[in-house]
C-alpha positions as CSV (number, residue, x, y, z in Angstrom):
1,M,0.0,0.0,0.0
2,K,1.4,3.4,-1.0
3,C,1.9,6.3,1.3
4,T,1.4,4.3,4.5
5,G,3.7,6.5,6.6
6,K,0.8,8.9,7.3
7,G,-1.8,6.1,7.4
8,I,-3.7,7.4,4.4
9,S,-4.3,5.8,1.0
10,V,-6.8,6.4,-1.7
11,F,-8.7,3.4,-0.6
12,S,-9.0,4.5,3.0
13,V,-10.2,8.0,1.8
14,L,-12.9,6.3,-0.3
15,V,-14.0,4.1,2.6
16,F,-14.1,7.0,4.9
17,S,-16.2,8.9,2.4
18,C,-18.7,6.0,2.2
19,V,-19.0,6.0,6.0
20,L,-19.8,9.7,6.0
21,L,-22.4,9.2,3.3
22,T,-24.2,6.5,5.1
23,G,-23.9,7.8,8.7
24,C,-23.8,11.5,8.4
25,Q,-26.4,12.5,5.8
26,S,-27.5,15.6,7.6
27,E,-23.9,16.9,8.0
28,N,-23.3,16.1,4.3
29,T,-26.3,18.1,3.3
30,V,-24.9,21.1,5.2
31,A,-21.5,20.7,3.5
32,K,-23.2,20.4,0.1
33,Y,-25.1,23.6,0.8
34,E,-22.0,25.5,1.9
35,A,-20.1,24.4,-1.2
36,E,-23.0,25.4,-3.5
37,N,-23.3,28.7,-1.9
38,Y,-19.6,29.4,-1.5
39,N,-19.5,32.7,-3.4
40,N,-22.5,34.3,-1.5
41,N,-21.4,33.1,1.9
42,L,-17.8,34.0,1.4
43,Y,-18.5,37.6,0.6
44,E,-21.1,37.8,3.5
45,G,-18.4,36.7,5.9
46,H,-20.1,33.5,7.0
47,L,-17.8,30.9,5.4
48,Y,-14.0,30.9,5.7
49,A,-13.8,34.7,5.7
50,E,-12.6,35.0,9.3
51,D,-9.1,33.6,8.5
52,L,-8.9,34.7,4.8
53,C,-8.5,37.7,2.6
54,V,-11.8,38.3,0.9
55,S,-12.9,40.6,-1.9
56,K,-15.7,40.2,-4.4
57,D,-14.6,43.0,-6.7
58,D,-11.4,44.4,-8.2
59,V,-9.3,46.4,-5.7
60,E,-7.0,49.2,-7.0
61,I,-4.0,50.7,-5.3
62,E,-3.8,54.5,-5.3
63,D,-1.4,55.9,-7.9
64,F,-0.7,52.4,-9.3
65,T,-1.8,51.2,-12.7
66,G,-1.7,47.5,-13.3
67,D,-1.1,45.8,-16.6
68,S,-4.5,45.4,-18.2
69,S,-3.1,42.8,-20.6
70,L,-2.8,40.3,-17.8
71,H,-5.3,37.6,-17.2
72,A,-5.4,38.2,-13.5
73,A,-3.3,39.5,-10.6
74,G,-3.6,40.0,-6.8
75,L,-1.8,41.0,-3.7
76,F,-3.0,39.5,-0.4
77,N,-1.8,40.5,3.1
78,I,-2.1,37.2,4.9
79,D,-1.4,38.7,8.3
80,D,-3.9,41.5,8.3
81,K,-6.3,39.4,6.1
82,T,-6.8,42.1,3.5
83,V,-6.9,42.1,-0.3
84,D,-4.6,45.0,-1.2
85,Y,-4.8,44.6,-5.0
86,A,-7.1,42.5,-7.2
87,Y,-7.5,42.3,-10.9
88,N,-9.9,39.7,-12.4
89,I,-9.2,37.4,-9.4
90,H,-12.4,35.5,-9.8
91,E,-12.2,35.1,-13.6
92,K,-11.5,31.7,-15.1
93,I,-7.8,31.2,-16.0
94,Y,-5.5,28.4,-16.9
95,P,-2.8,27.8,-14.2
96,A,-0.1,26.0,-16.2
97,S,2.6,24.7,-13.8
98,T,1.3,26.7,-10.8
99,T,-1.0,23.6,-10.6
100,K,1.9,21.9,-9.0
101,I,1.4,23.6,-5.6
102,L,-1.8,21.6,-5.2
103,T,0.0,18.5,-6.4
104,A,2.6,19.0,-3.7
105,L,0.1,19.9,-1.0
106,T,-2.0,16.8,-1.7
107,A,1.1,14.5,-1.7
108,M,2.5,16.0,1.5
109,E,-0.8,15.2,3.3
110,L,-0.8,11.7,2.0
111,C,2.9,10.6,2.1
112,D,6.0,10.8,4.2
113,M,9.0,12.5,2.7
114,D,11.3,9.5,3.1
115,E,9.1,7.1,1.1
116,T,10.7,5.6,-2.0
117,V,9.0,5.8,-5.4
118,T,9.7,3.7,-8.4
119,V,9.3,5.6,-11.6
120,S,7.0,4.1,-14.2
121,Q,7.3,4.3,-18.0
122,D,4.5,7.0,-18.1
123,A,6.4,9.1,-15.5
124,A,9.7,8.9,-17.3
125,A,11.0,12.1,-18.9
126,S,11.2,10.3,-22.3
127,S,7.4,10.1,-22.3
128,F,7.0,13.9,-22.5
129,D,7.3,16.2,-25.5
130,I,10.8,17.6,-26.0
131,E,9.6,21.1,-25.1
132,A,8.2,20.0,-21.7
133,Q,10.1,20.8,-18.5
134,V,11.4,17.6,-16.9
135,C,13.7,16.5,-14.2
136,G,15.2,13.6,-16.2
137,L,13.5,10.7,-14.5
138,Q,14.0,7.3,-16.1
139,E,11.8,4.2,-16.0
140,G,12.8,2.1,-13.0
141,D,14.5,4.8,-11.1
142,Q,14.0,4.8,-7.4
143,I,13.8,8.2,-5.7
144,S,12.4,9.6,-2.4
145,M,9.2,11.6,-2.2
146,E,11.3,14.4,-0.8
147,A,13.4,14.6,-3.9
148,L,10.4,14.3,-6.2
149,L,8.7,17.2,-4.4
150,N,11.8,19.4,-4.6
151,G,12.1,18.7,-8.3
152,L,8.4,19.4,-8.7
153,L,8.5,22.8,-7.0
154,L,12.0,24.0,-7.8
155,H,12.6,22.7,-11.4
156,S,8.9,22.3,-12.2
157,G,9.4,18.7,-13.5
158,N,6.4,17.4,-15.3
159,D,7.8,13.9,-14.9
160,N,8.0,14.3,-11.2
161,A,4.4,15.4,-11.1
162,V,3.3,12.1,-12.7
163,A,5.5,10.0,-10.5
164,I,4.1,11.6,-7.4
165,A,0.5,11.2,-8.7
166,E,0.9,7.6,-9.6
167,Y,2.5,6.7,-6.2
168,A,0.2,8.7,-4.0
169,G,-2.8,7.7,-6.1
170,D,-2.1,4.0,-5.7
171,G,-1.2,3.7,-9.4
172,S,-3.8,6.0,-10.7
173,V,-3.1,9.6,-11.8
174,E,-6.8,10.1,-12.2
175,D,-7.6,9.1,-8.6
176,F,-4.8,11.4,-7.4
177,V,-6.2,14.3,-9.4
178,N,-9.6,13.6,-7.9
179,L,-8.0,14.0,-4.5
180,M,-6.5,17.2,-5.6
181,N,-9.9,18.5,-6.6
182,K,-11.4,17.3,-3.3
183,K,-8.6,19.2,-1.4
184,A,-9.3,22.4,-3.5
185,E,-13.0,22.2,-2.6
186,E,-12.2,21.7,1.1
187,L,-10.2,24.9,0.9
188,G,-13.0,26.8,-0.7
189,A,-11.4,26.9,-4.1
190,T,-14.7,25.8,-5.8
191,N,-13.9,27.5,-9.1
192,T,-11.0,25.1,-9.6
193,H,-11.1,21.9,-11.7
194,F,-7.9,20.1,-12.5
195,V,-7.4,17.1,-14.8
196,T,-3.6,16.7,-14.6
197,P,-1.0,16.9,-11.8
198,N,1.4,19.0,-13.8
199,G,-0.8,21.7,-15.5
200,L,-0.1,20.9,-19.1
201,H,-2.9,22.5,-21.0
202,D,-6.4,21.0,-21.1
203,E,-9.6,23.0,-21.7
204,N,-11.1,21.4,-18.6
205,H,-8.1,22.3,-16.4
206,Y,-8.8,25.7,-14.9
207,T,-8.9,27.8,-11.8
208,T,-9.0,31.5,-10.7
209,A,-6.3,33.7,-9.2
210,Y,-8.3,33.8,-5.9
211,D,-8.5,30.0,-5.8
212,M,-4.7,29.9,-6.3
213,Y,-4.3,32.3,-3.3
214,L,-6.5,29.9,-1.2
215,I,-4.4,26.9,-2.2
216,F,-1.0,28.6,-1.8
217,N,-2.1,30.0,1.6
218,E,-2.7,26.4,2.7
219,C,0.6,25.2,1.2
220,I,2.7,27.6,3.2
221,K,1.4,26.2,6.5
222,H,3.5,23.1,5.7
223,Q,7.1,23.4,6.8
224,E,8.2,20.9,4.1
225,F,6.7,23.2,1.4
226,M,8.3,26.3,2.9
227,D,11.7,24.6,3.0
228,I,11.5,23.7,-0.6
229,I,10.3,27.0,-2.1
230,S,12.8,29.0,-0.1
231,S,15.9,26.9,-1.1
232,D,18.5,27.8,-3.7
233,S,18.9,24.3,-5.0
234,Y,18.4,20.6,-4.2
235,T,20.6,17.6,-5.0
236,A,18.7,14.3,-5.4
237,D,20.1,10.8,-5.2
238,I,18.5,8.6,-7.8
239,T,19.1,4.9,-8.0
240,G,18.9,3.4,-11.5
241,T,17.8,0.0,-12.5
242,D,21.4,-1.2,-12.4
243,G,21.8,-0.2,-8.8
244,T,24.1,2.8,-9.4
245,V,23.2,6.1,-7.8
246,R,23.4,9.3,-9.7
247,Q,23.1,12.8,-8.3
248,V,21.1,15.5,-10.0
249,T,20.9,19.1,-8.8
250,W,17.8,21.2,-9.5
251,Y,17.5,24.9,-9.2
252,P,14.4,27.3,-9.0
253,T,12.9,28.4,-12.3
254,S,12.0,31.9,-10.9
255,Y,14.0,34.7,-12.6
256,Y,14.3,36.3,-9.2
257,A,16.1,33.2,-7.8
258,K,18.2,32.8,-10.9
259,G,19.3,36.5,-10.9
260,E,17.7,37.2,-14.2
261,A,15.3,39.7,-12.9
262,A,16.0,42.6,-10.4
263,L,14.6,41.9,-7.0
264,P,11.7,44.1,-5.8
265,D,12.6,46.6,-3.1
266,G,9.1,46.7,-1.6
267,A,9.5,43.3,0.2
268,E,11.7,40.2,0.4
269,V,10.7,37.4,-2.0
270,I,10.7,34.1,0.0
271,G,9.8,31.8,-2.8
272,G,6.9,30.5,-4.9
273,K,6.0,28.7,-8.2
274,T,6.2,29.6,-11.8
275,G,4.1,28.4,-14.7
276,Y,3.8,28.8,-18.5
277,T,1.8,27.4,-21.4
278,G,0.8,29.2,-24.6
279,E,-2.8,29.3,-23.4
280,A,-2.0,30.2,-19.8
281,G,0.7,32.8,-20.5
282,N,3.4,33.4,-18.0
283,C,2.3,32.9,-14.4
284,L,3.9,33.4,-11.0
285,I,2.7,33.1,-7.4
286,L,5.0,34.2,-4.5
287,L,5.3,34.5,-0.8
288,D,6.7,37.9,0.2
289,Q,7.7,39.5,3.5
290,D,7.9,43.3,4.3
291,E,10.3,45.0,6.6
292,S,7.9,44.7,9.5
293,G,7.6,41.0,9.1
294,K,4.1,40.9,7.5
295,H,3.6,38.3,4.8
296,Y,1.9,38.7,1.5
297,I,0.9,36.4,-1.4
298,S,1.4,38.0,-4.7
299,I,0.0,36.6,-7.9
300,V,0.4,37.4,-11.6
301,M,-1.3,35.2,-14.2
302,G,-1.1,35.4,-18.0
303,A,1.7,37.8,-18.8
304,D,2.6,37.9,-22.4
305,S,6.3,37.3,-21.8
306,K,8.7,36.5,-18.9
307,P,10.2,40.0,-18.8
308,L,6.7,41.4,-18.6
309,L,5.8,38.9,-15.9
310,Y,8.6,40.0,-13.6
311,E,8.1,43.7,-14.5
312,D,4.4,43.3,-13.3
313,M,5.2,41.3,-10.3
314,T,7.9,43.7,-9.2
315,A,5.6,46.7,-9.7
316,I,3.0,45.0,-7.4
317,I,5.4,44.0,-4.7
318,N,7.0,47.5,-4.7
319,Q,3.6,48.9,-3.7
320,I,3.7,47.0,-0.3
321,P,5.5,49.8,1.6
322,N,2.8,52.3,0.4
323,L,0.0,50.1,1.9
324,S,1.1,50.3,5.6
């Protein structure tokens, strides 16, 4: 049985769900009502709002003009629970590889970091298009869940995403993605529907900038997640089918981390996740910290180019000192 370290498997989740359906019908009805009425309740402050940043409409920053060509953008003060900037945050968008934050969150709640995963043919790097971002996994490789998650979040490996999904989904990527969607719904991200663990484009794979805030806000509560996104690199030990161990080092894909974009001076960038497809555009979600220690989640989705992505993100983060 996979992911036994935390005592959870897909089978046990399904069994537990069946028990709830048969024994807690009235509670299930309430949960169904809350989910169906998420938007109204959220804005009225009855559901989730006490611990979250909430805004129904766009929010402007005085003397700041955002890039109207973006699909969506937002700045969330997660300590004061305020939405300081919002542009199209409830509009449907494609998330590209920012999807992988939910992949990581779901896996971290199912598996221990020291569990060993054997890479399947479908998860091998050779099964992806040549343009796809991969970590170089080979069929039969043995690698720890910790290493897979580091490659997933730092290097954005699409092969790692499938290896994680197959393992944590007891052999089924589809079952794992169903668990991802279930987790999103639990977090109130009810305008999200994913069909892959890596975010490669699919018309039925979508979210909103606000839902991505909700998911990322949960991710950063996990120390393992924080350790990964704030690191400069990770060296993985991978055991091949012949028993030899090779080492591979992965680095963050963020231009801030790579030194290819000037760092904002409005706050410190702690880390985050990048994403890109032709349909999604260039995407970036970050955790930032200002001089007083307050934390922010900044999101830019759908920039036309990488330089524009970081120009927009820097402009948003540089507004933070003006908000206090």
